[in-house]
Structures are given as C-alpha cells and as structure tokens.
N, C-alpha and C positions, 0 to 999 in steps of 0.2 A: 807041455810047456816047451817053448823054443829054447835053444841053447843060450841065446843072449839073455832071455829072462831068467834062466837058471843061474847064469853067471852074475846077473845083477843082484839076485837074491843072495848069492854066496858072498858078494862083495859088500853087501849092506852090513855095516858094523853093528847094528842093533835093529831090533824089530821096531817098526813105526806103525802109524795108523793104517789100518786096512782100507782098501779103496772103497769097499762098501760102507765103511764108517764115514769116510770123507764125503761120499755122496749124501748120506743121511744127515750127518751132523754139521756139515757145511765147511765153508772156507770164506776168505775175504778177497774179492776181486778188486784190484786197484789199477788206476791209470793216472798219469800226469800229462798235462800239456805244458810245454816249456818254452824258454826263449831261444832254444836251439838244440843241437844234437850232440853237444860236448858235455858228457856227464861230469867232467872235471870242473866246469866253470859256469854252465848255463843254469838258469833258475826256473822255479815253478811259477806258472801263471794260472793253472787250475789243477785241482786234484779231486779224485773220487775214490772212495773206499766203500764198496757195496757188499754186504754180507749175503751169501747164498746159503740157504738151508733147504734140504730136500729138493735140490735142483732148481730153486726159484730165487730170484733176487728179492731182498727186503729193503727197508729204509736204511740208508747209510749216511755217509758224510760226503757232501759235494759242495765245493766252494771255488769261486775265483780267488786268485792270490795276487797280491802286489809283489812283484819280483824285486823291487828296489833298484831297478835299472830299466832303461828303455827296451821295449820289445822290438826286435828288428823286423822290418817289413817282410823279410823272407819267412819268418816264423808266423807272422800274422796271416800271410797268404795261405798257410796250411790250416791253422785252427780258427782264424777269424778274430782273434783277440788282439786288441790294440791298447796303447797306453790309456786312452780314454775309457775303454771297457773296464779296466782293472783299477782305475784311479781311486775308488773308494773301497776296494777289497782289503781284507786283512793282510797284514804282513806275514812273511814266510815263518818267522819264529812263532808267532801266535798259532798259525795253522798246524805247525809241527807238534805243538803241545796239545792242541785240541784233539788231534787225531789219535794221540797216544793210547787212550783207553780202548778204542775200537780195535787197534792192532793186537794188543794183548799177546797171546801165544797162538793166534790163529795161523793156519796155513794160508799163505798169500799166493794169489794167482794173477797172472797178467800175460799179455802178449808182448814178448820182448821185455819181460818184467825186470830183468837184471839192470837194464838202463834206468828204469824208474827207481829201483832200490838204490842204485849208486847215487843218484841225485838226492833222494830222500835221506839216505844215511849221511851224506855230506852236510846237509842242512841240520840233521840231528846233532852231529858233532859240533857244529857251530853254536848250537843251543845248549851244549853241555850234556847231551843225552848220548847213551851208548848206541852203537849200530844195532840194527835189528838182528835177532838171532832166529827169526822165524824160518821154517822151511818155505821155499818159494818154488812154485810150479809154473813153468813157462809154456804156454800153449803153442807158441811158435816152434820151440824145440821138440816138444812132445809130438806135434804133428809131423815134423821132419824125421823123428826117430821111427814113427809108425809107418809113414808113407814116404820113403826116401825118393820115390820117383816123381813126386809132384814138382812142377817147374818153378813154383813161387810159394813163399811161406809168409808173405805179409798178411795183415789181418783179413782183408776182404777176400782174397782167394781161398784162404783156409776156411773162413766162415762159409763160403759158397760150397766148398767140397763137403763140409759137415752139415749142410742144410740149416745154417743159423742165419737168421735175418740180421742185417747190419743196420742199426738205427742210430742216428746221432754220431756219425763218423767224425773223428777228430774233435770230439768233445770228450772230456775226461769221463763223464758218466756213461756216455754211449759206448765208448771203447772198453770200459771196465765191464759193463753188463755183457757186451759181446764176448769178451774173453771168458767170463764166467760161464756163459751158455756153451761156448766151445768146449770148455773142460768137461761139462756135463755130458756132451756128446762123445768126447774122447774116452771117458772112463770105461764104458762097456767094451769099446774096441781094444783098449789096452788090457782089460781083463781077459778078453778072448785070446790075446797073445800070451797070456800066462802071468801077467803082472798082478801082484796081490797087495803090495804095500807102497806107501809113499816113498820110502828110501829107494825102492826099486825104480820108481819113476825119476827120482833125482839122479840116479845112476844113468838111466837111459837118456835123459835130456843133456847130460854132460857130454855124451858121445854122439849127439845128433849131428848129421852131416850138413852143418851150416858153417859158413865162413866166419 
C-alpha cells in the first residue's frame, strides 16, 4: 500500500463501504444540464439518475426540466436545449420530489459531481427538503488523484484514457452513464494503489491536484 493510501485510511474517521461492495451492490450516477455554470443561481434543464449494479447501468430517472427562466443561447449551444424544448417539461420542484426515492442513501457518482449537487441541494432547500447527505464520488477528481500527469480531466479526455466510450455527450443521461462507466474502470486501478474503502476515496479526491 502506498503512503498516501495508508494516510487516507488513517484519516478516515469511520469504516465505510469496501470498494468491492461498491462495485457489486452499486451506486447512482447523476448528471444535470443547466442554464449556466453558476451553482449559486443557475437552474436545471435536464437531469438523469442512473443506478449501476455489478458494473452495468439499469433503468433510472431521466427527464427534461422547465427551469422557470429563459435558457441563455450560450447554454443552448452546449446541450442543445432551448425554451421550446423544455416548454412542456415538469417544473424543478416536481422533479426534485420525484427523484427523492431513487437517491435514498446511495453513493452518488458523477464527473464534477459537486457542481451538480450544489444546484440540486439549492433546489431541494427551496422545496423545503434537507441537503443530501450521501457520499459523492467525483470521477474527475479521482482520475486526477490517480493520474496527476494527465493534461486534462474533463469528461471526454478521462473517458478516452480509461477506454470508456462517450455516447450522448452533453445530455444528462449520456454523461451520467459515462461517469458511471468511468468509475467502474477506476475502481480496480484504485484498489491496485491500496485503496479499500469509500472514505479513503473521499479523502483522495479532496486532495486531487485540480484548481
């Protein structure tokens, strides 16, 4: 075991799920498409929450969302969603409540997932719901902690490095499935470095060499 993995284990305040258990029992991959990149003010225009069990995605929750405001052209240029696209979509408060049972106490996974969670938790608070307390694994930061020499850690370069096909880029479902498949590829690499539990991965991603 490497020194940093031993330190991560020592710093873990409690034992958490083993990585082997995570791979077998699964996790929930999520992604949001939004009106912009400000987690303090931008809104959801589509969301996907895809359960992974034994390394494979299953049926999940995928929907367009009416953000309650116009979608800026700069955002539409990225994800292709316009005001007309989401005109008949459910409102954010309805979507936040519908997705609640799927979140439960699952481990959440995403690429840059803390941005998604910041927006989702802001919308949850607006609905009178508590912020999520789920463990969240960020494939972007885990890749950076494992391979600090890579030049870029956005979704497509990391997926390419890991041999994961990217399908449906800049759709909530496509990006969620890609992030889930990347975690599946990352887990044995992380285990080979000596990581054994989810709290150890949480420690590692907090110290990832990203800005």
